[in-house]
C-alpha positions, 0 to 999 in steps of 0.5 A: 824251161829255165835253160830254154829261157836263159838261151833264148834271152841271150839270143834276144838280148844280142839281136835286140842290141843289133836292132837297137843300134840300127834304130838309134842310128836311123833316128839320129841320122834322120834328125840330122836330115830333118835338121838340113831340111828344115833349115835349108827348105824352111818350115813351109816347104818342109811341110809340103814334103811331110805331106807328100810322104804322108800320102805315099805312106798311106798308099803303100798301106793300100797296096802292101795287101798285108803280106808284110806281116803275113810272110813273117807269120807263115815263114816262121811257122813253116820253118818249124815244120821244115816245110820249104815248099810252102816257104817258097810258095808264100815268098813268090805269091807275096812278092808278085801280088805286092808288085802288081798292086803297087803298079796299080797304085802308081797309075791312080796316083799319077792320074789323080794328083790334081784331085788329091791336091785339091781335096787337101787344099794344098796347091803347092803339092801339085807341082812336086807330088809326081816325083814322090810316086816312084817310092810306092813300088820301091818301098813296098818290095823293100818292105816284103823282102825285109819281112822275109829275112825277119821270118828267117830270124834274120833281123840284121838285114832289115835293120842294116837296110832300113835303118842304116843304109837308106837314111845314110845314103840320103844324108850323104847325098844331102851333104854333097848337095849342100854346096849348091841350093837344095830344092824340094824336087832334089830332096825327093829324088834323093829319097827315091834314088837311095831306096832304089839302091838299097832294094838292089842290095837286099835282093842280092842278099836275098839271092845269096842267103835264102834263094840258094836254100829254095832255089831247087824246091818246087813251091806249094801255094796255099792262096786261100789260107794266105789271103784269109790270114792277110786280109784282116791285116791289110785292112788293119794296116790300112786303118793304122795308116789312115789313123796316123795320117788323118791329123796331117790331112785335117791340119792340111785342110784347116791350117797351112803347110808350116803347121804340118812341118811343126807337127811332123818334127814333133812326131819324129822327136817323140818316136825316139821313145819307140827305139827299144819297143821296135828293136824288141818287137822286131826279134820277139814277133817270130819267136812269139809265133814259134813259142805259140806253136810249141804251146810255150805261153810261159816263155812268152810271158817271161819275155813279155815281162822282161822285155817290157821292163827294159823298154819302159826303163829306157823310154821313161828316161828319155820321155823325162829328158825331152820333157825338160828340154823340149824347147832346146830340142825343137830349136835345133830344127829352126826357131819356127819349131819352138811353137810345138813345145807343148805339142811335143810333151803331149805326143810324147806322153801318148808314146810313153803309154804305148811303150809301157804296154809292150809288145801286146799288138804282136802277141795278138797277131802272132797268136792268131787273134787277127780279127781282134787286132783288125777290130782294134785298128778300126776302133783306133781309127774312129777315135782319131777321126772323132777326136781330130775333128773335135780338137783340131779346128778349135785348138789347132796343133795342140788339138792334133797332139791331143787327138794323137795322144788319146787315140794311142793311149786308149788303143794300147790299154785295150790291147793289154786287156785283150792279151790278159783276157786271151792269154792270161798274161801281163807285162808287169812286175813290182820292180817297175818302181826302180826306174820310176824312182830313178827318173824322179831323182835325176829329173829333180836334180836336172830341173834345178840345174836347168833353172840355174844354168841357161846358155846356148841351146846345144850346150843346155842339151849336152850338159843337161844330158850328161847330168840326167843320164849319168844320175839315172844310171847311177841311181838305177844301179844302186837299186840293184838290177833283176837277174835277167837285167844283170845278164842283159847288162853283161851282154852289153858290156861284152858287146861293147868290149868292156868285159870278156 
């Protein structure tokens, strides 16, 4: 088991590093894009843009049919059995099904654009929403193709396409257009055009890397089995997307577009905490399915513990840095957004709980607890609606943040309990005190520095960041790394060329 663990640890470290770089690039470019948009469109028009994208993402969850996760599960399973007839069958069936339902969704959105704007009390959405609609089939097919690559344990393609090419193209187009006036419709066109170019590249890679492998194979279809597996996931994805967008729609109903923009920016900043979790999950998800099929629960537990420790260490440091410099960070997007300082701290707290639980959600799905995962999503939706209705009319944006934080925290704690109940595993080790202590020391020193030194907000962030993260890494190294963390650290040094 030890040799297998060390070998898989090396692979996961390498692949997670690639994924982590992709996610970091994605967030970095997306923040640059958001800065350009908020400072050129203003908080009002940016709020309209955020609302339109929220509706499209919600529509995608309806037309994806749960096949984005289904292809990962079954391709991983069929490849273990070397059964490429079924691999080709699940690929063909998922692509055709999603394309058909995407086009139906497009038609419905075109017909009911006015009704949607009326329900959300957002008349400003009426003149621009139809420009968003072509994103539905493009994003859905892109999602299926990228998850096919993940099922083949090639997450690099998904990372490059979703996290580098798409935001990179949008940013380049925005920069090129910055010499003229950038309107909302032009911004929407940039997003549609960029995703269309990327899906063409992904399809070409699919034909080259996977199409050649299965081209001459006659597919087998197990449609009933696939639908039985995908339907709970379909409903779950629908519930998750509903849950994530409910606060936005309630803000739209009770407040104004400007408030949607502030809420959206706070969510985007808080999402940085999930970089390490997303990177790890992208690589770990197909391996959970493989290890579970091989009845190697001990390997799942080992990686669950190690992975969550890495994730917690990285995310806790970011959490405290963002809390210390919340106002300065929001000032980057414009003075209007500094009103969300307390809101940012609240949603950051929810994301910290999320990453501290680790890959519990993926473990439930990949160990065939799909119904349990569906019920979790149902509970999460109910909690979000309840807290949003209770808190947003009374507390405004802070109410939306509280609703988000409570729903994320409660459902992740529930997943943690379920993983322990079903598999008797958990992600925690005694050595968690080391990153916690390191953050405590670095936060205290940085806070004192911040109180004594106040300058331009960018200088505050830069100098504070250098001080905080230097102290954090120094104290963490003094406390000594675990053996698996040393191996990960060595892999990183090799990757960046500091060690041979």
